[in-house]
C-alpha positions in Angstrom: 0.0 0.0 0.0 2.8 2.4 0.9 4.6 1.8 -2.4 1.4 2.4 -4.3 0.7 5.6 -2.5 4.2 6.8 -3.1 4.0 6.0 -6.8 0.7 7.9 -7.0 2.2 10.9 -5.2 5.2 10.9 -7.5 3.1 10.8 -10.6 0.8 13.6 -9.4 3.7 15.8 -8.4 5.7 15.3 -11.6 4.6 18.6 -13.3 5.9 20.6 -10.4 9.5 19.2 -10.7 11.9 21.9 -11.9 13.4 21.2 -15.3 16.9 21.2 -13.9 16.1 18.6 -11.2 17.5 15.1 -11.4 15.0 12.4 -10.2 16.9 9.4 -8.8 15.0 6.2 -8.0 17.2 4.1 -5.8 17.1 0.8 -3.9 16.6 1.2 -0.1 20.0 -0.1 0.7 21.4 3.1 -0.7 19.5 5.4 1.6 22.4 6.1 4.0 25.3 6.5 1.4 23.1 8.5 -1.0 22.1 10.7 1.9 25.7 11.9 2.0 26.6 11.6 -1.7 23.7 13.7 -3.0 24.5 16.9 -1.0 28.1 16.6 -2.2 26.9 16.3 -5.8 24.6 19.2 -5.5 27.4 21.4 -4.1 29.7 20.3 -6.9 27.2 20.8 -9.8 24.7 23.4 -8.4 21.9 21.0 -9.6 19.1 19.7 -7.5 18.6 16.0 -6.9 15.4 14.4 -5.7 15.7 10.8 -4.2 12.9 8.2 -4.2 13.7 5.0 -2.3 12.0 1.6 -2.4 12.5 -2.0 -3.2 14.1 -2.5 -6.6 11.1 -4.4 -8.0 8.6 -1.9 -6.9 10.7 1.0 -8.3 11.2 -0.8 -11.6 7.4 -1.3 -11.9 6.8 2.4 -11.2 9.3 3.5 -13.8 7.8 1.2 -16.4 4.4 2.7 -15.6 5.7 6.2 -16.3 7.0 7.5 -12.9 9.3 10.5 -13.7 12.6 8.9 -12.9 15.8 10.0 -14.7 18.1 7.3 -13.5 17.4 4.0 -11.7 19.9 2.5 -9.1 18.7 -1.0 -8.6 20.1 -3.4 -5.9 20.5 -6.1 -8.6 21.2 -6.5 -12.3 17.9 -8.3 -13.2 15.5 -5.4 -12.9 17.7 -3.1 -14.9 18.2 -5.7 -17.6 14.4 -6.2 -17.8 13.9 -2.4 -18.3 16.7 -2.3 -20.9 15.1 -5.2 -22.8 11.7 -3.4 -22.7 13.4 -0.2 -24.0 12.5 1.7 -20.8 16.2 2.3 -20.0 18.9 3.3 -22.6 20.7 0.2 -23.8 24.4 0.7 -23.0 23.6 3.0 -20.0 23.4 0.0 -17.6 26.4 -0.3 -15.4 27.2 -2.4 -12.4 28.2 0.3 -9.9 28.8 -1.8 -6.7 28.8 -5.2 -5.1 26.5 -5.5 -2.1 26.6 -7.9 0.8 24.4 -9.4 3.4 24.7 -9.0 7.2 23.0 -10.9 10.0 21.8 -8.3 12.6 20.4 -8.1 16.1 19.4 -5.1 18.2 22.2 -3.8 20.3 21.7 -4.6 23.9 19.2 -7.3 23.2 21.5 -9.9 24.8 21.4 -12.1 21.7 24.7 -13.0 20.0 24.1 -14.4 16.6 27.1 -15.2 14.4 25.8 -17.8 11.9 22.6 -18.5 10.1 22.1 -21.7 12.0 21.8 -19.7 15.2 18.4 -18.4 13.9 16.9 -21.8 14.6 17.3 -21.1 18.4 14.1 -20.7 20.4 15.4 -17.3 21.6 14.8 -16.1 18.0 11.1 -15.8 17.6 10.9 -13.4 14.6 13.4 -12.7 11.8 13.1 -9.8 9.4 13.8 -10.0 5.7 13.0 -7.7 2.7 10.3 -9.4 0.7 12.0 -11.8 -1.8 9.2 -11.3 -4.3 10.5 -7.8 -5.2 13.6 -7.0 -3.1 17.0 -8.4 -4.2 18.3 -8.4 -0.7 15.3 -10.5 0.4 15.9 -12.9 -2.4 19.6 -13.2 -1.5 18.6 -13.7 2.2 16.3 -16.6 1.2 19.0 -18.1 -0.9 21.5 -17.9 2.0 19.0 -19.5 4.4 18.4 -22.3 2.0 22.1 -22.9 1.4 22.7 -22.9 5.1 20.0 -25.6 5.4 17.7 -23.7 7.8 15.1 -22.3 5.5 12.3 -24.8 6.4 12.9 -24.3 10.1 13.0 -20.5 10.1 10.3 -19.8 7.5 7.5 -19.6 10.1 9.5 -17.0 11.9 9.9 -14.6 9.0 8.5 -11.1 9.0 8.8 -9.5 5.5 9.5 -5.8 5.0 8.5 -4.0 1.9 12.2 -3.2 1.4 15.5 -3.9 3.1 15.4 -0.6 5.0 12.0 -1.5 6.6 13.5 -4.9 7.5 16.3 -3.1 9.2 13.9 -0.9 11.1 12.0 -3.9 12.4 15.3 -5.1 14.1 16.4 -1.6 15.3 13.0 -1.0 17.0 12.9 -4.4 18.7 9.9 -5.6 16.7 11.9 -8.7 15.8 14.9 -10.4 17.3 17.0 -10.7 14.2 17.2 -9.8 10.6 19.2 -10.4 7.4 19.8 -7.1 5.7 22.2 -5.2 3.5 25.6 -4.5 4.9 25.2 -0.9 4.0 22.4 -0.6 6.6 24.0 -2.8 9.2 26.2 -0.1 10.6 23.3 1.6 12.2 24.1 2.4 15.8 21.1 0.4 17.1 22.5 -2.8 15.6 25.0 -5.5 16.1 26.0 -7.3 13.0 27.9 -10.3 11.6 28.9 -11.1 8.0 27.2 -14.0 6.1 29.3 -16.5 4.2 29.7 -15.2 0.6 29.3 -18.7 -0.8 25.7 -18.9 0.5 24.3 -16.4 -2.0 25.0 -15.2 -5.6 26.9 -12.0 -6.0 24.6 -8.9 -5.5 25.5 -6.9 -8.6 24.0 -3.5 -7.9 23.3 -2.0 -11.3 22.1 1.4 -12.6 20.5 2.5 -15.9 19.3 5.8 -17.4 15.6 6.2 -18.3 15.0 6.8 -22.0 12.4 9.5 -21.5 14.7 11.6 -19.3 15.3 15.2 -20.1 18.4 15.1 -18.0 20.6 12.7 -19.9 23.9 14.5 -19.3 23.1 15.2 -15.6 22.2 11.5 -15.1 25.5 10.4 -16.6 27.3 12.9 -14.3 25.6 11.6 -11.2 26.4 8.0 -12.0 30.0 9.0 -12.6 30.1 10.9 -9.3 28.8 7.9 -7.4 31.5 5.7 -8.8 34.2 8.4 -8.8 36.7 9.3 -6.1 34.4 11.3 -3.7 31.3 9.2 -4.1 33.1 5.9 -3.9 34.8 6.9 -0.6 31.2 7.1 0.9 30.0 3.9 -0.8 33.1 2.0 0.5 32.5 3.3 4.0 29.0 1.8 4.0 30.4 -1.7 3.0 30.1 -1.7 -0.8 32.8 -3.1 -2.9 34.0 -2.4 -6.5 32.4 -4.7 -9.1 34.5 -7.8 -8.6 34.0 -10.6 -6.1 36.6 -10.3 -3.2 
């Protein structure tokens, strides 16, 4: 419901967007780093950027329906490729801009110490937050990791699904659930304790961007993508746990 309301609000507000404003639709795992990168870019260019966050699948659907995005930063490659194939994004504009990773998190001070996915089978863990695997790449990767660890069937009744990975993180941070599997980029929140998840348990998360064909800000969109992956932007991305596009 929230995603639908957001999409409607964006579409209604579209005529009021200034012609020199860049509309960036971005996966929720980018909320913290982009919160720092965008002000830097605005100071550097003198241009205004508007950020819209959500699950990659929900954002892709909104863009295909005509939401006024100029550039799309997905948490995976698949949704971008679909939009390229459907000629919604410029072919050749798609770029893997970062590798993302999963973290197992608990609320700081909860008394729980969870270091492996098998620890989620404990009776002390009643609820586990994930982003919805149906449309959130980090939720899909979390499900894959749980299956690979051999605990999916046991923990499935405990799952609480967020609309996106940011919401899953908030469930843990507020104590609504005992544990969560979220993006590493969000696991540094001061309310959380985190542990890394074995990289062999899930496919590489190839975070990919693409430019929307109907944009009127083609040059600005290219400049923003270059800034994110350039020296200043990448210093922020790396601090939030992203890696350059190669598997470490």
